[in-house]
C-alpha positions in Angstrom: -7.0 29.0 27.6 -9.6 28.7 24.8 -8.6 30.7 21.2 -10.1 33.1 20.2 -12.1 32.3 16.6 -11.4 34.2 13.6 -13.9 37.3 13.5 -13.8 37.2 9.6 -12.0 33.7 8.4 -10.4 34.7 4.9 -11.9 32.7 2.2 -9.7 30.3 0.2 -9.9 30.6 -3.7 -10.8 27.5 -4.7 -9.5 28.2 -8.5 -5.8 29.8 -7.5 -5.0 28.6 -4.3 -1.8 27.1 -3.9 -1.1 23.7 -1.5 2.3 23.5 0.8 3.7 20.1 2.0 5.8 20.5 5.2 7.5 17.1 5.1 8.3 15.7 1.7 7.8 11.8 2.8 5.6 8.6 1.1 2.4 10.4 2.6 3.0 13.2 0.9 3.6 12.6 -2.1 1.1 9.9 -2.2 -1.9 12.8 -1.8 0.1 15.1 -3.9 0.0 12.8 -6.7 -3.8 12.0 -6.2 -4.8 15.6 -6.1 -2.2 16.0 -9.8 -4.3 13.1 -11.2 -7.8 13.7 -10.2 -7.6 17.1 -11.5 -8.2 18.6 -8.3 -5.1 21.3 -8.8 -2.3 21.2 -11.4 1.4 20.3 -9.9 2.2 23.7 -10.7 0.2 24.8 -7.9 1.6 22.3 -5.5 5.0 23.4 -3.8 7.6 21.2 -0.5 11.0 21.4 0.1 13.8 18.8 0.9 17.5 18.7 0.8 17.7 15.1 0.2 17.8 14.4 -4.2 15.2 11.3 -4.0 12.8 13.1 -2.6 12.9 16.0 -4.5 13.6 13.9 -7.6 10.1 12.1 -6.4 8.0 15.5 -6.5 10.0 17.3 -9.5 8.9 14.1 -11.6 5.6 14.7 -11.5 5.9 18.9 -11.5 5.6 20.1 -8.1 7.4 23.3 -7.3 10.5 22.4 -5.0 12.2 24.7 -2.7 15.1 25.0 -0.4 13.2 25.4 2.8 9.9 24.9 4.9 9.5 29.0 5.4 9.5 29.4 1.8 6.5 26.9 1.1 5.0 28.2 3.8 5.2 31.8 2.1 4.0 30.5 -1.3 1.0 28.5 0.2 -2.6 29.3 1.2 -2.9 25.7 2.1 -0.5 24.2 4.2 -0.2 20.3 5.2 2.1 19.0 7.6 3.4 15.5 7.0 6.0 14.8 9.4 6.5 12.7 12.0 4.8 13.2 15.5 7.9 13.6 17.2 9.2 16.3 15.6 5.5 18.0 14.6 5.9 20.4 17.5 9.1 21.7 16.8 8.5 22.6 13.0 5.6 24.1 13.7 7.0 26.5 16.3 9.6 27.2 13.9 7.1 28.4 11.3 4.8 30.1 13.5 5.3 33.5 12.9 4.7 33.1 9.3 1.5 30.8 10.4 -1.2 33.9 9.8 -4.7 33.3 9.9 -5.3 33.5 6.0 -3.5 30.2 6.0 -5.3 26.8 6.7 -2.9 24.5 8.3 -3.8 21.1 8.1 -2.5 17.9 9.7 -1.8 14.3 9.2 0.7 13.4 12.6 -0.6 10.3 14.1 -1.9 11.1 17.5 -1.1 14.7 17.9 -4.2 16.5 19.2 -5.9 19.6 17.7 -5.5 21.3 21.3 -1.6 21.0 21.0 -1.7 21.9 17.1 -3.8 25.1 17.6 -1.1 26.1 20.3 1.9 25.6 18.2 0.6 27.6 15.5 -1.6 30.3 17.6 -4.6 30.0 16.0 -7.3 27.5 15.5 -7.9 27.4 11.2 -6.7 24.0 11.6 -8.2 20.5 10.5 -6.4 16.7 11.8 -6.4 14.3 9.0 -6.2 10.9 9.5 -5.8 8.8 6.6 -4.0 5.1 5.8 -1.3 3.8 3.6 -3.9 3.0 1.0 -3.7 6.3 -0.2 -1.0 5.3 -2.0 -3.1 3.3 -4.4 -5.6 5.9 -4.7 -8.1 3.8 -2.2 -7.6 5.7 1.5 -9.7 5.8 4.3 -9.8 8.8 5.5 -11.2 10.9 8.7 -11.0 14.7 9.0 -11.6 16.9 12.1 -12.2 20.2 12.5 -10.2 22.7 14.6 -11.6 25.8 16.6 -11.7 28.7 13.6 -11.6 25.8 10.2 -15.0 27.0 8.2 -17.5 24.5 5.9 -15.2 26.0 3.2 -12.2 24.7 4.7 -14.0 21.1 5.5 -14.8 21.1 1.9 -11.9 22.1 0.6 -10.0 19.1 2.4 -12.4 17.2 1.6 -12.2 17.7 -1.8 -8.2 17.2 -1.5 -8.3 14.0 0.3 -11.3 12.7 -1.7 -8.6 12.1 -4.3 -7.0 9.7 -3.1 -10.1 7.7 -1.8 -12.8 8.1 0.4 -13.3 10.5 3.2 -15.6 10.6 6.6 -15.3 13.4 9.0 -15.9 12.8 12.5 -15.2 14.3 16.0 -11.6 14.2 17.5 -12.4 11.9 20.5 -12.9 9.4 17.6 -9.4 9.7 16.3 -8.1 7.3 18.6 -10.9 4.8 17.6 -9.9 5.6 13.8 -6.2 5.1 13.9 -7.0 1.4 15.6 -8.8 1.0 12.9 -8.4 1.9 9.4 -4.9 3.6 10.7 -3.4 0.1 11.5 -6.1 -2.1 10.0 -4.2 -2.5 6.5 -1.5 -4.2 8.4 -3.9 -6.6 9.8 -5.7 -7.4 6.0 -1.7 -7.6 4.8 -1.6 -10.6 7.5 -4.7 -12.4 6.5 -3.5 -12.0 3.0 -0.2 -13.7 3.9 -1.6 -16.1 5.9 -4.5 -16.7 3.6 -1.8 -17.6 0.5 0.2 -20.0 3.3 -3.3 -21.8 3.4 -3.0 -22.2 -0.2 0.7 -23.4 -0.1 -0.3 -25.8 2.7 -3.0 -27.0 0.6 -1.2 -27.6 -2.3 -0.9 -24.5 -4.2 2.2 -22.6 -6.4 3.3 -19.9 -3.4 2.7 -17.2 -6.6 -1.2 -18.4 -7.0 -1.6 -18.9 -3.6 -0.6 -15.1 -3.4 -2.5 -13.9 -6.1 -5.6 -15.9 -5.9 -5.2 -14.3 -1.5 -4.6 -10.4 -2.5 -7.7 -10.9 -5.0 -10.2 -12.6 -3.1 -9.6 -10.0 -0.4 -9.9 -7.1 -2.5 -13.0 -8.8 -4.2 -14.4 -8.9 -0.7 -14.4 -5.9 0.0 -15.9 -4.9 -3.3 -19.1 -6.6 -2.3 -18.9 -5.2 1.4 -19.2 -1.7 -0.5 -21.1 -1.9 -3.5 -23.8 -5.1 -2.5 -25.5 -3.0 0.1 -25.7 -6.1 2.0 -24.5 -6.7 5.6 -21.0 -8.2 6.0 -22.9 -11.2 7.9 -25.6 -11.8 4.8 -22.9 -11.7 2.6 -20.7 -14.7 4.7 -23.8 -16.5 4.8 -24.1 -16.2 1.1 -21.1 -18.3 0.8 -21.9 -20.5 3.3 -23.9 -23.8 1.8 -25.0 -26.4 3.8 -22.5 -28.9 4.6 -20.0 -26.9 2.3 -17.0 -26.3 2.5 -16.3 -23.0 3.3 -18.7 -23.1 6.9 -16.1 -26.0 7.3 -13.6 -23.3 7.2 -15.9 -20.6 9.1 -16.3 -23.3 11.9 -12.3 -23.3 12.2 -12.0 -19.8 12.2 -14.7 -19.4 14.9 -13.1 -22.1 17.6 -9.9 -19.8 17.0 -11.4 -16.8 18.2 -10.8 -15.1 15.0 -13.3 -12.5 15.4 -12.4 -11.5 19.1 -8.6 -11.1 18.1 -9.6 -8.6 15.3 -11.8 -6.8 17.5 -9.1 -7.0 20.1 -6.6 -5.8 17.5 -8.6 -2.6 16.9 -9.1 -1.7 20.5 -5.7 -2.2 21.3 -4.3 -0.2 18.6 -6.7 3.0 19.4 -5.9 2.5 22.9 -2.3 3.2 22.1 -3.1 6.1 20.1 -5.0 7.4 22.9 -1.6 6.8 25.0 0.6 8.3 23.0 -2.0 11.7 22.2 -2.1 11.9 26.1 2.0 12.3 26.4 
């Protein structure tokens, strides 16, 4: 059943809106810290609730308003970000449904939960689904947003500014989000494996462990920066390093013999397929 779109979406005042987090985990903390650090809004306009002292302390340490219940957070917020585990988001949204009026913009960062479910649970479609990744913690997230039925362009701009505080933003149709999950959502883990393996290679070649790990990490960071900022295709950047008969092409030859590119492609598609299976539960 198609939800009725808002007849007149309430515009949220950019200068005064309050942001609430339902779920006070690491992702919520990363988003909140990024938003405050970037000056998008002060910590006094952010609120959350949690019973655990460690999580409460993590948020209060930079000025976020702490409440005792999620109901209080919703009542005192204009934009509400659900950052709870996918297994419980349905239960959480349904508990709060009477308070989730159409003047509130709802955002979900719960992996693999489609907009159609979220909209049915909430009772309206003023929703935006967001797929960030863990480098949000250091301000380098890759985030994709997808719009619910009744979310407006102003809503999209507001959420883009919030998540833009912790990295880069892309906007895409929801049909792409399983593949996004397989690439940028799971991708950091693939790169950590690569860094660990590069460091092991350095140790195998005779380097001290700390030097090998430092070089591997900085090399990945530098290569990614070149890929983003140079304007060149990654294949051209690879060719620029590989001199005829040199060391790099010898290493690339070994990677090609091992099916390096095919393995990475398979990892992305396998993770994306798994996300699709979870979405269709």
